[in-house]
C-alpha positions as CSV (number, residue, x, y, z in Angstrom):
1,M,-89.1,-80.6,85.1
2,T,-88.6,-78.2,87.9
3,T,-91.0,-78.3,91.0
4,P,-93.0,-75.3,91.8
5,I,-92.0,-73.6,94.5
6,T,-94.9,-73.6,97.2
7,P,-95.8,-71.0,98.9
8,P,-96.5,-70.6,102.5
9,S,-99.9,-70.9,104.0
10,P,-102.0,-68.3,105.4
11,P,-100.5,-68.7,109.1
12,V,-96.7,-68.3,107.9
13,R,-97.7,-65.3,105.8
14,R,-99.1,-63.5,108.7
15,L,-96.1,-64.5,110.7
16,R,-93.5,-63.4,108.3
17,S,-95.4,-60.1,108.1
18,L,-95.3,-59.3,111.9
19,L,-91.4,-60.4,111.8
20,T,-90.5,-58.6,109.3
21,H,-92.2,-55.0,110.3
22,H,-92.1,-55.2,114.2
23,R,-88.8,-55.6,115.3
24,S,-90.3,-56.8,118.9
25,A,-91.3,-59.7,117.1
26,F,-87.8,-60.7,115.9
27,A,-86.1,-60.0,119.2
28,A,-88.3,-62.7,120.7
29,L,-87.4,-64.9,117.3
30,C,-83.9,-64.7,118.0
31,A,-84.1,-65.4,121.5
32,L,-85.9,-68.3,120.9
33,V,-83.0,-68.9,118.3
34,G,-80.4,-68.0,121.0
35,I,-82.6,-70.8,123.6
36,G,-82.4,-73.4,121.1
37,V,-78.6,-73.5,120.3
38,G,-77.9,-73.2,124.0
39,L,-79.5,-77.0,124.6
40,A,-77.9,-77.4,121.4
41,A,-74.7,-76.3,123.3
42,V,-75.5,-78.3,126.7
43,L,-76.6,-81.6,124.4
44,F,-72.9,-81.0,122.5
45,Q,-70.9,-81.1,125.9
46,Y,-72.7,-84.0,127.1
47,L,-72.4,-86.2,123.8
48,I,-68.2,-84.7,124.2
49,A,-67.6,-86.0,127.6
50,A,-69.7,-89.1,126.8
51,V,-68.0,-90.4,124.0
52,S,-64.6,-89.9,125.8
53,R,-66.1,-91.8,128.5
54,L,-66.4,-94.8,126.0
55,A,-63.5,-94.2,124.4
56,T,-61.2,-94.0,127.9
57,G,-63.4,-94.7,130.8
58,Y,-62.8,-90.6,131.6
59,A,-64.8,-87.7,131.1
60,D,-61.3,-86.5,130.8
61,Y,-58.7,-88.8,130.0
62,G,-55.9,-85.9,129.3
63,A,-56.4,-84.9,132.9
64,T,-55.1,-88.5,133.8
65,L,-51.6,-88.0,132.2
66,G,-51.9,-91.6,130.5
67,A,-53.3,-94.1,132.6
68,P,-54.8,-97.5,131.5
69,H,-58.6,-97.6,130.3
70,G,-60.7,-96.5,133.1
71,A,-63.1,-99.3,132.8
72,T,-61.4,-101.9,131.1
73,G,-58.1,-101.6,132.9
74,W,-56.7,-101.7,129.4
75,H,-52.9,-100.5,128.6
76,P,-52.7,-96.9,127.5
77,A,-51.8,-98.0,124.1
78,F,-55.5,-98.1,123.4
79,V,-55.4,-94.8,122.1
80,I,-54.0,-95.3,119.0
81,A,-57.2,-97.5,118.6
82,A,-59.8,-94.8,120.1
83,P,-59.0,-92.2,117.2
84,A,-59.3,-94.5,114.3
85,I,-62.3,-95.9,115.5
86,A,-64.3,-92.5,116.2
87,G,-62.4,-91.1,113.1
88,L,-64.4,-93.9,111.4
89,I,-67.6,-93.2,112.1
90,C,-67.2,-89.8,111.7
91,G,-66.4,-89.9,108.0
92,V,-68.9,-92.5,107.4
93,A,-71.7,-90.1,109.0
94,I,-70.4,-87.3,107.3
95,N,-70.0,-88.5,103.8
96,R,-73.0,-90.4,104.1
97,Y,-75.3,-87.6,105.7
98,S,-73.8,-83.8,105.4
99,P,-70.4,-83.7,103.5
100,F,-71.3,-79.7,104.5
101,A,-70.5,-80.3,107.9
102,R,-66.5,-81.6,107.5
103,G,-63.7,-79.1,108.5
104,H,-63.7,-76.6,111.3
105,G,-67.3,-75.3,110.6
106,V,-66.2,-71.1,110.6
107,P,-65.3,-70.8,107.2
108,E,-68.6,-73.1,105.9
109,V,-70.6,-70.4,108.1
110,M,-68.5,-67.5,106.6
111,L,-69.8,-68.2,103.3
112,A,-73.5,-69.3,103.7
113,V,-73.6,-66.0,105.3
114,R,-71.9,-63.2,103.0
115,R,-72.2,-65.6,100.1
116,K,-75.4,-67.9,99.6
117,G,-77.8,-65.6,101.4
118,G,-77.8,-67.3,104.9
119,V,-79.1,-71.1,104.0
120,I,-77.5,-74.1,105.5
121,P,-79.1,-77.1,105.2
122,G,-80.9,-77.7,108.7
123,R,-79.1,-81.6,109.1
124,V,-76.3,-79.9,109.2
125,A,-76.8,-79.3,113.2
126,I,-77.1,-82.8,114.0
127,V,-74.5,-84.2,111.9
128,K,-71.4,-81.3,113.3
129,I,-73.3,-82.1,116.6
130,I,-73.0,-86.0,116.5
131,A,-69.1,-85.6,114.4
132,T,-67.7,-83.1,116.3
133,A,-68.3,-85.0,119.4
134,L,-66.6,-88.5,118.1
135,T,-64.0,-86.4,117.3
136,I,-63.1,-84.5,120.6
137,G,-64.4,-87.1,122.5
138,G,-62.0,-89.6,120.5
139,G,-58.7,-87.8,121.2
140,G,-58.7,-85.0,118.5
141,P,-57.0,-82.3,120.2
142,V,-59.3,-79.7,118.2
143,G,-61.4,-76.9,119.4
144,K,-65.9,-76.6,120.1
145,E,-65.6,-72.8,118.8
146,G,-66.2,-73.6,114.9
147,P,-68.1,-76.9,115.6
148,I,-70.6,-74.7,117.7
149,V,-71.0,-71.7,115.4
150,Q,-71.8,-73.7,112.6
151,V,-74.5,-75.6,115.0
152,G,-75.9,-72.9,116.1
153,A,-76.1,-70.6,112.6
154,A,-77.4,-73.6,110.9
155,I,-80.5,-73.7,113.7
156,G,-81.0,-70.3,113.1
157,S,-80.9,-70.7,109.5
158,F,-83.6,-73.3,110.0
159,F,-86.4,-71.2,111.7
160,G,-85.2,-68.7,108.9
161,Q,-86.4,-71.0,105.9
162,K,-89.1,-72.5,107.6
163,L,-90.9,-69.0,108.1
164,K,-89.6,-67.8,104.8
165,L,-88.1,-64.8,105.7
166,S,-85.9,-62.4,103.7
167,T,-81.9,-63.0,103.0
168,R,-81.0,-60.2,105.1
169,Q,-83.5,-61.7,108.2
170,L,-82.0,-65.1,107.7
171,T,-78.4,-64.2,107.9
172,L,-79.2,-62.3,110.7
173,L,-80.5,-65.3,112.1
174,C,-77.6,-67.2,111.4
175,G,-75.6,-64.7,113.3
176,A,-77.8,-64.7,116.0
177,G,-77.1,-68.6,116.1
178,A,-73.6,-68.6,116.0
179,A,-73.4,-65.9,118.5
180,G,-75.6,-68.1,121.3
181,G,-73.1,-71.5,120.3
182,I,-69.9,-69.6,121.7
183,A,-71.9,-68.0,124.6
184,A,-73.0,-71.0,126.0
185,T,-70.1,-73.1,125.0
186,F,-67.2,-70.9,126.5
187,N,-69.5,-68.2,129.5
188,T,-68.9,-65.5,127.6
189,P,-71.8,-63.8,126.1
190,L,-70.0,-60.4,125.8
191,A,-67.2,-62.2,123.3
192,G,-70.0,-64.2,122.1
193,A,-71.8,-61.7,120.2
194,V,-68.6,-59.7,118.9
195,F,-67.2,-63.1,117.5
196,T,-70.2,-62.8,115.1
197,L,-70.0,-59.3,114.7
198,E,-66.5,-59.1,113.5
199,L,-66.5,-62.3,111.6
200,I,-69.0,-64.0,110.8
201,L,-71.7,-61.0,110.0
202,V,-69.0,-58.0,109.7
203,S,-71.5,-55.6,110.7
204,F,-72.2,-53.4,113.9
205,T,-75.4,-51.7,113.3
206,A,-77.4,-50.9,116.0
207,E,-80.2,-53.6,114.6
208,T,-77.2,-56.2,114.7
209,I,-75.5,-56.1,118.0
210,G,-79.4,-55.9,119.0
211,M,-80.1,-58.5,117.6
212,V,-77.2,-60.9,118.3
213,V,-77.0,-59.9,121.7
214,I,-80.1,-61.1,122.4
215,A,-79.3,-64.8,121.2
216,S,-76.2,-64.5,123.1
217,V,-77.7,-63.4,126.4
218,S,-79.9,-66.3,126.0
219,G,-77.6,-68.8,124.9
220,A,-75.5,-68.0,127.9
221,V,-78.7,-68.2,130.4
222,I,-79.4,-71.9,129.4
223,A,-76.3,-72.9,129.8
224,H,-75.8,-71.3,133.1
225,L,-79.3,-73.2,134.3
226,I,-78.1,-76.0,133.6
227,L,-74.1,-76.3,133.8
228,G,-73.8,-73.6,136.4
229,D,-72.0,-70.1,135.9
230,T,-68.4,-70.9,135.7
231,Q,-65.3,-69.9,133.6
232,V,-64.0,-72.0,130.8
233,V,-60.7,-72.3,131.9
234,S,-60.6,-71.1,135.9
235,I,-57.1,-69.8,137.1
236,P,-56.1,-67.4,140.4
237,A,-55.9,-63.9,139.2
238,V,-52.8,-62.1,138.1
239,L,-51.7,-58.6,137.4
240,L,-49.3,-56.9,135.4
241,E,-46.8,-56.4,138.2
242,S,-45.2,-53.6,136.5
243,T,-45.3,-51.3,133.9
244,T,-41.9,-52.1,132.7
245,D,-43.0,-55.6,131.9
246,L,-44.9,-53.6,129.3
247,W,-42.2,-54.5,127.5
248,W,-42.3,-58.3,127.7
249,V,-46.2,-57.8,127.0
250,A,-44.8,-56.6,123.7
251,L,-43.0,-59.3,123.2
252,V,-45.2,-62.0,123.3
253,G,-47.5,-60.4,121.4
254,L,-45.5,-60.1,118.4
255,V,-43.7,-63.9,118.8
256,A,-47.0,-65.4,120.0
257,G,-48.7,-63.9,116.9
258,L,-45.9,-65.4,114.5
259,A,-46.8,-69.1,116.3
260,G,-50.9,-68.6,115.8
261,I,-49.6,-67.9,112.3
262,A,-47.5,-70.7,112.1
263,F,-50.0,-72.5,112.8
264,S,-52.7,-71.8,110.4
265,R,-50.0,-72.0,108.0
266,S,-49.4,-75.2,109.5
267,I,-53.5,-76.5,109.0
268,Y,-52.9,-76.2,105.3
269,L,-49.2,-77.7,104.5
270,V,-50.2,-81.2,106.2
271,D,-53.8,-80.9,103.9
272,D,-51.5,-80.1,101.2
273,A,-49.0,-83.1,102.1
274,M,-51.8,-85.5,103.0
275,N,-53.7,-85.2,99.7
276,L,-50.4,-85.9,97.8
277,A,-50.2,-89.0,100.2
278,Y,-53.6,-90.3,100.6
279,R,-55.3,-92.0,97.6
280,G,-58.2,-94.1,99.7
281,P,-61.8,-93.0,100.0
282,E,-63.0,-89.9,101.5
283,W,-65.2,-92.1,104.1
284,A,-61.9,-93.4,105.4
285,R,-59.8,-90.2,105.3
286,P,-60.8,-89.4,109.1
287,A,-59.9,-93.2,110.2
288,V,-56.1,-92.9,109.0
289,G,-55.9,-89.5,110.4
290,G,-57.3,-90.8,113.2
291,L,-54.4,-93.7,113.7
292,L,-51.9,-91.5,113.0
293,V,-53.1,-88.9,115.7
294,G,-53.5,-91.6,118.0
295,L,-50.2,-92.7,117.4
296,G,-49.2,-89.4,118.9
297,L,-51.3,-89.5,121.6
298,V,-49.4,-92.9,122.8
299,A,-46.3,-90.3,123.4
300,V,-47.9,-87.6,124.7
301,P,-51.4,-88.6,126.3
302,A,-52.1,-85.1,127.5
303,M,-52.8,-83.8,124.3
304,Y,-56.1,-86.3,124.2
305,G,-59.3,-85.0,123.0
306,D,-60.1,-81.7,124.8
307,V,-57.1,-80.1,126.3
308,T,-58.5,-77.8,129.1
309,A,-57.3,-79.7,132.0
310,T,-53.4,-79.6,130.1
311,L,-54.2,-76.1,129.2
312,H,-54.7,-74.9,133.0
313,R,-51.7,-77.2,134.4
314,V,-49.7,-74.9,131.7
315,L,-51.5,-71.7,132.3
316,T,-50.6,-72.4,136.4
317,G,-46.8,-73.9,135.8
318,Q,-46.6,-77.1,136.4
319,F,-44.4,-78.2,133.1
320,D,-41.1,-77.5,132.5
321,A,-40.0,-75.8,129.3
322,A,-39.2,-79.0,128.0
323,M,-42.2,-80.1,128.2
324,I,-44.6,-77.0,127.0
325,A,-41.8,-77.3,123.8
326,L,-43.1,-80.8,123.1
327,L,-47.2,-79.9,123.7
328,L,-46.7,-76.5,121.7
329,V,-45.3,-78.9,118.8
330,M,-47.8,-81.8,119.4
331,Q,-50.9,-79.2,119.1
332,I,-50.0,-78.1,116.1
333,L,-49.2,-81.7,114.2
334,L,-52.2,-83.6,115.8
335,A,-54.6,-80.4,115.6
336,A,-53.6,-79.8,111.8
337,L,-53.8,-84.0,111.4
338,V,-57.0,-83.8,112.4
339,I,-58.7,-81.0,110.0
340,A,-56.6,-82.0,107.6
341,M,-57.6,-85.7,107.2
342,G,-61.3,-84.7,107.1
343,G,-62.2,-84.9,110.8
344,S,-64.6,-82.6,112.7
345,G,-63.2,-79.8,115.1
346,G,-62.7,-76.3,115.4
347,V,-59.4,-74.5,115.6
348,F,-59.9,-71.7,117.8
349,G,-59.2,-74.0,121.2
350,P,-55.6,-75.1,119.5
351,T,-55.2,-71.6,118.6
352,L,-55.3,-70.7,122.4
353,F,-53.2,-73.8,123.2
354,V,-50.3,-72.8,121.1
355,G,-50.7,-69.2,122.3
356,A,-50.7,-70.3,125.9
357,T,-47.4,-72.6,125.6
358,T,-45.8,-69.7,123.6
359,G,-46.2,-67.2,126.2
360,A,-44.9,-69.7,129.3
361,L,-41.9,-70.4,127.1
362,L,-40.6,-67.0,126.9
363,A,-41.7,-66.0,130.0
364,S,-39.8,-68.6,131.2
365,A,-37.0,-67.5,129.3
366,F,-37.4,-63.7,130.5
367,A,-38.2,-64.9,134.3
368,P,-35.1,-63.2,135.8
369,F,-36.1,-59.8,134.2
370,A,-39.8,-59.6,134.8
371,A,-42.1,-58.6,138.0
372,S,-45.2,-60.5,136.5
373,S,-46.0,-64.4,136.9
374,L,-45.4,-67.0,133.7
375,T,-49.4,-67.2,133.7
376,T,-50.0,-63.1,132.9
377,F,-48.0,-63.4,130.1
378,A,-49.6,-67.0,128.8
379,V,-52.8,-65.5,129.2
380,I,-51.9,-62.6,127.0
381,G,-50.4,-64.9,124.2
382,M,-53.4,-67.1,123.7
383,G,-55.1,-63.6,123.2
384,A,-52.4,-62.9,120.8
385,A,-51.9,-66.0,119.4
386,F,-55.9,-66.5,117.8
387,A,-56.0,-62.4,117.0
388,A,-52.8,-63.4,115.0
389,A,-54.3,-66.1,112.8
390,A,-57.3,-65.0,113.1
391,R,-57.4,-61.2,112.7
392,A,-60.5,-60.9,115.1
393,P,-58.9,-58.2,117.4
394,L,-61.9,-57.5,120.2
395,T,-62.9,-61.0,119.7
396,S,-59.2,-61.8,121.3
397,V,-59.5,-59.2,124.0
398,L,-62.8,-60.1,125.1
399,I,-62.7,-64.0,124.7
400,I,-59.8,-64.4,126.6
401,V,-60.5,-62.2,129.7
402,E,-64.4,-64.0,129.9
403,M,-62.6,-67.2,129.5
404,T,-60.6,-66.7,132.1
405,G,-61.8,-64.0,134.3
406,Q,-58.2,-62.0,133.9
407,Y,-60.1,-58.7,133.7
408,A,-57.2,-56.9,134.8
409,L,-55.5,-58.0,131.9
410,I,-57.5,-55.9,129.8
411,L,-54.7,-53.3,128.9
412,P,-51.8,-55.5,128.1
413,M,-53.8,-57.8,126.6
414,M,-55.1,-55.4,124.2
415,L,-51.2,-54.2,123.9
416,A,-50.5,-57.6,122.5
417,V,-53.5,-58.2,120.2
418,G,-52.9,-55.0,118.5
419,L,-49.5,-55.7,117.7
420,A,-50.3,-58.9,116.7
421,T,-53.1,-58.3,114.5
422,G,-51.2,-55.6,112.7
423,L,-48.0,-58.4,112.1
424,S,-50.9,-60.8,111.0
425,A,-51.8,-57.5,108.3
426,F,-48.2,-57.3,107.1
427,L,-47.4,-60.6,107.1
428,T,-50.5,-62.9,105.4
429,R,-53.0,-61.9,103.7
430,Y,-55.3,-63.8,104.6
431,T,-56.9,-65.7,108.3
432,I,-57.0,-69.3,109.4
433,Y,-60.8,-68.9,108.5
434,T,-60.6,-67.2,104.9
435,T,-57.5,-69.6,103.2
436,K,-59.7,-72.7,103.3
437,L,-61.8,-70.9,101.5
438,V,-59.8,-68.9,99.1
439,R,-58.0,-72.0,98.3
440,R,-61.1,-73.6,97.3
441,G,-62.1,-70.7,94.7
442,D,-64.4,-69.0,97.2
443,V,-64.0,-65.3,97.5
444,L,-65.4,-63.4,100.5
445,D,-65.0,-59.4,100.5
446,D,-65.4,-58.9,96.3
447,P,-65.5,-55.4,95.8
448,V,-67.4,-56.2,92.3
449,E,-70.4,-58.1,94.3
450,Q,-71.3,-54.8,95.8
451,T,-72.4,-52.8,92.8
452,L,-75.3,-53.0,91.5
453,L,-75.0,-55.2,88.9
454,G,-72.3,-57.7,90.3
455,R,-70.8,-60.2,88.8
456,V,-73.8,-60.9,86.5
457,R,-72.7,-61.9,83.3
458,A,-74.0,-61.1,80.1
459,E,-76.4,-63.9,79.0
460,G,-78.0,-63.1,82.5
461,L,-78.7,-59.3,81.7
462,M,-80.4,-60.4,77.9
463,G,-84.0,-59.3,77.9
464,R,-87.0,-60.6,75.7
465,E,-86.1,-61.9,72.8
466,P,-85.1,-59.4,69.7
467,A,-86.3,-58.8,66.3
468,V,-83.8,-59.8,63.9
469,I,-82.9,-58.7,60.6
470,G,-81.3,-60.9,58.0
471,E,-79.0,-60.2,55.7
472,A,-80.8,-60.7,52.7
473,L,-83.7,-58.2,54.0
474,S,-83.8,-54.8,51.5
475,I,-83.2,-51.4,53.5
476,R,-86.8,-50.4,53.3
477,D,-87.9,-53.6,55.0
478,A,-85.5,-53.3,57.6
479,A,-86.6,-49.9,58.3
480,A,-90.0,-50.7,59.0
481,V,-88.9,-53.6,61.0
482,I,-87.0,-51.0,63.2
483,R,-90.4,-49.5,63.6
484,E,-92.5,-52.4,64.7
485,S,-90.0,-53.3,67.2
486,G,-89.8,-50.6,69.5
487,S,-86.3,-50.1,69.1
488,T,-83.8,-47.7,68.0
489,A,-81.1,-50.6,66.8
490,V,-81.6,-54.1,65.8
491,P,-79.2,-57.1,64.8
492,V,-78.7,-58.5,61.8
493,V,-77.7,-61.9,61.3
494,A,-76.8,-64.4,58.6
495,P,-79.0,-67.5,57.9
496,D,-76.8,-69.8,59.9
497,G,-77.5,-67.4,63.0
498,T,-73.9,-65.9,62.6
499,Y,-74.1,-62.5,64.0
500,L,-73.3,-59.8,61.4
501,G,-73.7,-56.4,62.7
502,T,-75.8,-53.9,64.4
503,L,-78.4,-51.7,62.1
504,G,-79.2,-48.7,63.5
505,A,-82.2,-45.7,62.6
506,L,-79.6,-43.5,62.6
507,G,-77.7,-46.0,60.0
508,I,-80.7,-45.8,57.6
509,A,-81.3,-42.6,58.0
510,A,-77.6,-41.7,57.2
511,A,-78.4,-44.1,54.0
512,R,-81.3,-41.6,52.4
513,E,-79.2,-39.0,52.9
514,D,-76.4,-40.6,50.6
515,G,-79.4,-41.6,48.2
516,I,-78.6,-45.1,48.8
517,D,-81.2,-47.6,47.2
518,P,-83.8,-48.5,49.2
519,H,-84.2,-51.7,47.6
520,R,-80.5,-52.6,48.3
521,P,-79.5,-55.3,51.4
522,V,-79.4,-53.6,54.7
523,T,-75.5,-55.5,54.4
524,D,-74.6,-52.4,51.7
525,I,-74.4,-49.9,54.5
526,A,-72.5,-49.5,57.4
527,L,-73.2,-51.7,60.5
528,A,-72.3,-51.6,64.0
529,R,-69.7,-54.5,65.1
530,E,-70.0,-54.6,68.5
531,A,-70.9,-57.6,70.1
532,V,-70.1,-59.1,73.7
533,N,-69.7,-62.6,74.3
534,R,-72.5,-64.5,76.9
535,R,-69.8,-65.2,79.9
536,E,-68.4,-61.6,79.8
537,F,-69.4,-59.7,82.7
538,A,-72.1,-56.6,83.5
539,S,-68.8,-54.4,83.0
540,V,-67.9,-55.8,80.1
541,V,-71.3,-54.7,78.6
542,L,-71.8,-51.7,79.9
543,R,-68.3,-50.5,78.5
544,T,-69.5,-51.6,75.1
545,L,-72.3,-49.8,74.9
546,V,-71.3,-46.8,76.4
547,D,-68.0,-46.8,73.4
548,A,-71.1,-48.2,70.9
549,G,-73.7,-44.9,71.7
550,I,-75.7,-47.6,70.7
551,E,-79.4,-48.4,72.2
552,G,-78.5,-52.2,73.0
553,I,-75.6,-54.7,72.4
554,A,-75.7,-58.1,70.9
555,V,-74.8,-61.1,73.0
556,V,-73.0,-63.7,71.0
557,D,-71.7,-67.1,71.5
558,D,-67.7,-68.4,70.7
559,D,-69.0,-69.5,67.4
560,G,-70.1,-66.0,67.0
561,K,-74.1,-66.8,67.2
562,L,-76.8,-64.5,68.1
563,V,-77.9,-65.9,71.0
564,G,-79.6,-62.6,72.8
565,W,-79.4,-59.2,73.4
566,V,-79.1,-56.1,76.4
567,A,-81.3,-53.6,75.6
568,Q,-80.3,-50.0,77.5
569,R,-83.9,-49.8,78.6
570,D,-83.3,-53.4,80.6
571,L,-80.5,-52.7,82.0
572,V,-82.0,-49.9,83.6
573,G,-85.3,-51.9,84.4
574,R,-83.0,-54.2,86.4
575,I,-81.4,-51.8,88.3
576,Y,-84.5,-50.2,89.3
577,R,-85.9,-52.8,90.3
578,Q,-82.8,-53.5,92.8
579,Q,-83.2,-50.1,93.9
580,R,-87.1,-50.3,95.0
581,R,-86.2,-53.7,97.2
582,A,-83.6,-52.2,98.8
583,L,-85.6,-48.9,99.6
584,Q,-88.7,-51.7,100.5
585,Q,-85.8,-53.1,102.8
586,A,-84.7,-49.9,104.6
587,E,-88.5,-49.5,104.5
588,S,-89.6,-52.5,106.5
589,A,-86.6,-52.0,108.9
590,S,-88.0,-48.3,109.9
591,S,-89.3,-48.0,113.4
592,W,-93.1,-48.6,114.2
593,G,-92.7,-44.7,115.0
594,S,-90.9,-44.0,111.8
595,R,-93.9,-45.8,110.1
596,M,-96.6,-44.2,111.5
597,S,-95.9,-40.6,111.0
598,T,-95.2,-41.8,107.1
599,R,-98.9,-43.3,107.2
600,L,-100.1,-40.0,109.3
601,A,-98.2,-37.9,106.8
602,K,-100.0,-40.0,104.0
603,Y,-103.0,-39.8,105.3
604,R,-102.9,-36.0,105.8
605,R,-102.0,-35.5,102.3
606,H,-104.9,-37.1,101.2
607,R,-107.1,-35.5,103.5
608,D,-106.1,-32.0,101.8
609,S,-106.7,-33.3,98.3
610,L,-110.1,-34.5,99.3
611,E,-110.9,-31.3,101.1
612,A,-109.3,-28.9,98.1
613,H,-111.2,-30.8,95.2
614,E,-114.5,-30.1,97.9
615,R,-113.8,-26.3,97.5
616,K,-113.9,-26.5,94.0
617,R,-116.6,-28.0,93.0
618,P,-119.6,-25.7,92.4
């Protein structure tokens, strides 16, 4: 029994109408979403610090480089247990309350926005914040970006679903929430907006940019008011000391790009390996992964949880080359383990760390030949690695510059990012985000979906139940059935429902011209045999209709029995309805001034018509 759809209440209908026809009202809603997501991002930061303090006695244990527990004095080996316990709680919460919250978040949002109309369950936001705080605070060296994008999109989707907004507005609210989350978490309002436009919405229209920027700014302002206005990675200002160093910049861009691609591949290689090795319940999977991560943290405690402090040391040259190489390997391995084993965390932070360590290693190698500092090349490596992994060049340049405050490095950063993006496009087909979806069978960019009929199957195109002619019916009676049906073609079936062919008005006319006895059965004249299986796509239906040259086409099952009929008028009607909806959306998206002009024009035409009618009256 299907649950009846509850119509929106009158206040909701009025508010929905206001949001649909007035952009200023929708902009206010985007600002509200940005504020809500900004508060969620602040809570997210506090929760990570709280879990870390509970597990280690420090808000950032990685900065201690392996101290005993800050509260109990336990031996540093306690870090073996911390990720395992956090992973157990995380696994139970995700499997019990929201499996959608598993993983790094961005692929799920991309799928929801582009394929599911922006519908994301509201509970995802709660479960994702808690699960990620447990994962990172418990020692998992993964990022905050994916989770906060999913949390922000879920909050935006929650508002849109409650107000029963259109699909277009719902997806835009998801993007607004994602932008607000990035801006508030990393203090990057410009990059937060561009991240959403480039990766989530894949749209750069004036309306989309405006709404996303409003939400991004709102989220960033809330974070500034509560957490302060500071860079996530605060390092001294650096410059590209010589234009000849651009050759080294190009090298860093290419090599860091390869490192970003390698990190992307490692996640899914480790995932495949763990799928083969692990046979336990899904809820325990993050705990097992946490135990393995804990063993790695005993060896390299600097990789515990949020590795911002360790990243700062890398950027400022506080580690030697051997230690940097070890950190690079451990970041790739531990982050891949956390994500592959079902933990909750993003890939943005680890990718930046991979790029920074790669750039620092290269800078150490060619230090005698380059005028610029290690910090310069490490910062550039961050942007190049993310550009290659995510194939988002605009975001890569802006977010690194905003996070570090190194605005003087925009030019070399653009060079490195451009090379890394080109290398990624040459070597790989999918990004660090889309690979997950493709492996799962989900496709984001399907050209067929952009057509009017998309990937609708034949059974979805069937109209009302057709008139049917039995094989024993006479030609004369069949002609009467066709006349009464209002169609020019009708399917002919056997007593058991098997489709035999299609009888058209032209076939009957030809039989009369040939002098065939009208009392003979319809099977004695030529029937069109074309039919399509119920699972065939619309393209096959259209091709068959064109080739057959008849008014409709029969739809059959695997046994050849008739299940329905696709008439040309049904297809035309479907296309017309889609076109009408698109025109209505376009009209609702127009400006207030243009709508007033249209109404005034209609009023003038009506007035002129009345005046003309009055003049004709005697």
